[in-house]
C-alpha positions in Angstrom: -33.1 142.2 89.6 -35.8 144.4 91.2 -38.8 145.1 89.0 -41.1 148.0 89.4 -43.7 146.8 87.0 -45.5 148.4 84.0 -48.3 150.2 86.0 -51.9 150.5 84.8 -53.2 148.4 82.0 -53.7 150.3 78.7 -57.0 150.6 76.9 -56.1 147.9 74.4 -55.9 145.3 77.2 -59.5 145.7 78.5 -61.5 142.5 77.9 -65.0 142.6 76.5 -67.0 140.0 78.5 -69.1 137.5 76.6 -71.5 134.9 77.8 -74.6 133.1 76.6 -76.0 129.6 76.1 -72.8 128.2 74.6 -70.7 129.6 77.4 -73.0 128.1 80.1 -73.2 124.8 78.3 -69.4 124.4 78.1 -69.0 125.2 81.8 -71.7 122.7 82.8 -70.2 120.0 80.6 -66.7 120.4 82.0 -68.0 120.5 85.6 -70.1 117.4 84.9 -67.1 115.4 83.9 -64.8 116.9 86.6 -62.4 118.1 83.9 -59.7 120.7 84.2 -59.0 123.3 81.5 -56.0 125.6 81.1 -58.7 128.3 80.5 -59.6 128.3 84.2 -56.4 126.9 85.8 -54.1 129.5 84.0 -56.6 132.4 84.2 -56.7 132.8 80.5 -58.0 136.2 79.4 -59.8 134.6 76.5 -61.9 132.2 78.5 -65.2 134.0 78.0 -64.7 134.2 74.2 -63.6 130.6 73.7 -66.3 129.1 76.0 -68.9 131.2 74.2 -67.7 129.6 70.9 -68.0 126.1 72.6 -64.2 125.5 72.6 -61.8 124.7 75.4 -58.2 123.5 76.0 -58.2 120.4 78.2 -55.7 120.2 81.0 -54.4 116.6 81.6 -52.9 115.1 84.7 -54.7 117.3 87.2 -54.3 121.0 87.9 -51.2 121.0 90.1 -47.8 121.4 88.5 -44.4 120.3 89.9 -42.6 123.3 88.5 -42.4 126.8 89.9 -42.5 129.0 86.7 -43.0 132.6 87.8 -45.4 133.5 85.1 -48.0 130.7 85.5 -51.2 130.8 87.6 -51.5 127.0 87.8 -51.2 125.6 91.3 -47.8 124.1 92.3 -46.7 121.2 94.6 -43.8 118.8 94.7 -46.1 115.8 95.0 -49.5 116.4 93.3 -52.3 113.9 93.5 -52.1 110.8 91.3 -53.6 111.2 87.8 -57.3 110.3 87.4 -57.5 107.0 85.5 -61.0 108.1 84.2 -59.7 111.4 82.8 -58.9 110.1 79.2 -62.3 108.7 78.7 -64.1 111.6 80.3 -62.2 114.0 78.0 -63.3 111.9 75.0 -66.9 112.0 76.1 -66.7 115.8 76.6 -65.1 116.3 73.1 -67.9 114.2 71.5 -70.6 116.2 73.4 -69.1 119.5 72.3 -69.1 118.4 68.7 -65.6 119.7 68.2 -63.7 119.5 64.9 -60.4 120.3 66.6 -59.3 119.8 70.2 -56.3 121.1 72.1 -54.8 119.0 74.8 -52.2 120.3 77.3 -51.0 119.2 80.8 -49.3 120.4 83.9 -45.7 119.3 84.1 -45.4 116.1 86.3 -41.7 115.7 87.0 -42.8 113.4 89.9 -44.0 110.7 87.5 -41.4 108.2 86.0 -42.6 109.0 82.4 -43.8 112.5 83.1 -47.3 111.4 82.3 -46.6 110.3 78.8 -48.6 107.1 79.0 -51.6 109.2 80.3 -51.2 111.4 77.2 -51.3 108.4 74.9 -54.4 107.0 76.6 -56.2 110.3 76.2 -55.3 110.7 72.5 -56.4 107.2 71.7 -59.6 107.6 73.7 -60.5 110.7 71.6 -59.6 109.1 68.3 -61.6 106.0 69.2 -64.6 108.2 69.9 -64.2 110.6 67.1 -61.6 109.6 64.4 -62.2 112.6 62.2 -61.2 115.1 64.9 -57.8 116.9 64.6 -55.7 117.0 67.7 -53.2 119.6 68.9 -50.9 118.4 71.7 -49.3 121.2 73.8 -46.8 119.1 75.7 -44.3 119.7 78.5 -40.6 118.8 78.0 -40.8 115.5 79.9 -37.3 116.5 81.3 -35.9 115.6 77.9 -36.8 112.0 78.3 -36.7 110.7 74.7 -38.7 107.6 75.5 -41.5 109.7 76.9 -41.4 112.2 74.1 -41.4 109.4 71.5 -44.5 107.8 73.1 -46.5 111.0 72.5 -45.0 112.0 69.2 -45.6 108.5 67.8 -49.4 109.1 68.2 -48.9 111.6 65.4 -51.1 114.5 66.6 -52.0 116.9 63.8 -50.1 119.7 65.7 -47.3 119.1 68.2 -46.9 122.3 70.3 -44.3 123.1 72.9 -43.8 126.7 74.1 -40.4 128.2 74.6 -42.3 131.0 76.5 -39.5 133.6 76.7 -36.0 134.5 75.5 -32.9 132.7 76.9 -31.7 135.6 79.1 -34.9 135.4 81.2 -35.1 131.6 81.7 -33.4 131.6 85.1 -36.0 134.1 86.4 -39.1 133.0 84.4 -38.6 129.2 83.9 -35.9 128.1 86.5 -36.5 124.3 86.0 -36.7 124.5 82.2 -34.1 124.7 79.4 -34.3 126.8 76.3 -32.1 124.5 74.3 -34.0 121.4 75.5 -37.3 123.0 74.3 -35.7 123.8 70.9 -34.4 120.2 70.7 -37.9 118.8 71.5 -39.4 120.7 68.5 -36.5 119.6 66.3 -37.1 116.0 67.3 -40.8 116.2 66.5 -40.0 117.5 63.0 -36.9 115.4 62.2 -37.9 112.0 63.6 -41.7 112.1 63.3 -42.4 114.7 60.5 -45.0 116.5 62.7 -46.4 119.9 62.2 -44.8 122.0 65.0 -45.8 125.0 66.9 -44.4 127.2 69.7 -45.2 130.3 71.6 -43.7 133.4 73.2 -44.9 135.8 75.9 -43.6 139.3 75.7 -43.5 142.2 78.1 -41.3 140.5 80.7 -38.1 142.4 80.1 -36.9 141.0 76.8 -35.7 143.2 73.9 -37.1 143.2 70.4 -33.7 141.9 69.2 -34.0 138.9 71.6 -37.5 138.1 70.3 -36.3 138.2 66.7 -33.4 135.9 67.7 -35.7 133.5 69.4 -38.0 133.4 66.3 -34.9 132.6 64.2 -34.0 129.8 66.6 -37.4 128.3 66.3 -37.3 128.3 62.5 -33.8 126.7 62.6 -35.2 123.9 64.8 -38.1 123.1 62.5 -40.9 125.1 64.0 -43.8 125.8 61.6 -46.2 128.0 63.5 -45.8 130.5 66.3 -47.9 132.6 68.8 -46.8 135.8 70.4 -48.8 137.4 73.2 -48.6 139.8 76.1 -47.6 138.5 79.5 -50.2 139.4 82.1 -49.4 139.0 85.8 -51.8 136.5 87.4 -51.3 137.7 91.0 -49.0 139.9 93.1 -46.9 136.8 93.9 -46.0 136.3 90.2 -43.5 138.0 88.0 -44.6 141.6 87.3 -45.2 142.9 83.8 -42.2 144.9 82.7 -43.9 146.6 79.8 -47.1 146.5 77.9 -46.4 145.9 74.2 -48.4 148.0 71.8 -50.6 146.5 69.1 -48.3 148.2 66.6 -45.3 146.3 68.0 -47.3 143.0 67.9 -47.9 143.7 64.2 -44.2 144.3 63.7 -43.4 141.0 65.4 -45.9 139.3 63.1 -44.0 140.7 60.1 -40.7 139.5 61.5 -42.1 136.0 62.1 -43.7 135.7 58.7 -40.5 137.0 57.0 -38.5 134.4 59.0 -40.5 131.6 57.4 -43.3 130.6 59.8 -46.3 129.2 57.9 -48.8 130.7 60.4 -48.5 133.4 63.0 -50.8 134.8 65.7 -49.4 137.9 67.3 -51.4 140.3 69.5 -52.0 141.3 73.1 -54.5 138.6 74.0 -52.9 135.8 71.9 -52.3 132.6 73.8 -50.8 129.3 72.7 -54.2 127.7 72.0 -56.1 130.9 71.0 -58.0 130.3 67.7 -56.0 127.0 67.5 -58.3 125.7 64.8 -57.0 128.4 62.5 -53.6 126.8 62.5 -54.9 123.5 61.2 -55.9 125.3 57.9 -52.2 125.5 57.1 -51.2 122.0 57.9 -51.6 120.6 54.4 -49.3 123.2 53.0 -46.4 122.5 55.5 -43.3 120.8 54.2 
């Protein structure tokens, strides 16, 4: 299907740049430990705001992904470099230095590794908890190709939030996420809730050609598979080589999606043009104790 794109960005998508001592300190700290963040690797529009608050989402297993999702700015290759064995401890050191109360961990997808990088995930979680036991952890994990052993390794560490994004509606998967499976992602969230009793979270990007009815259906699917929290944000094209934006969703439409999500039964919802999966992630933890 040929796409013409949505044209010029509307006023509500203009970012107000922020900086300052906290922003510079966060950048120096990450560079010192040679750490990757999804903030930089995925060209997140909230980088300035989050770094200025002294927060960041750490990207595990390098910054090269083995999948070719057409929405994502992270670099891609069939055989990325081997994981850095020092990364788990370096992340723990950075977390301690930043005096965080809540940390978000995510990773590239490493289909080249036998366990998809699950053991590396476990080492990182344990290193952080050894350094700072009181810290709450959100794990935004890949699907590990549905490998139950790999999934269980990470889920057994009992992160305070287990996050996995469905990203888009089923009809767009072949175009947007050709190596992923909508049902596999739903089953992952269900496994986290049913077998491990974890607080679960997922996210959707809109503006890629989906309909409002499809978004509402996807939200219902998430609820039926045990998802507690959801984020909904505008897809923004990282480069000319990526999938173009089909439409810019208005702030009013995002509020309507919020209402639908809340009415569907989600315990916490973030919905807005600049919302990303880990945006204001600490706010989600305020609802954990009230989850069933």
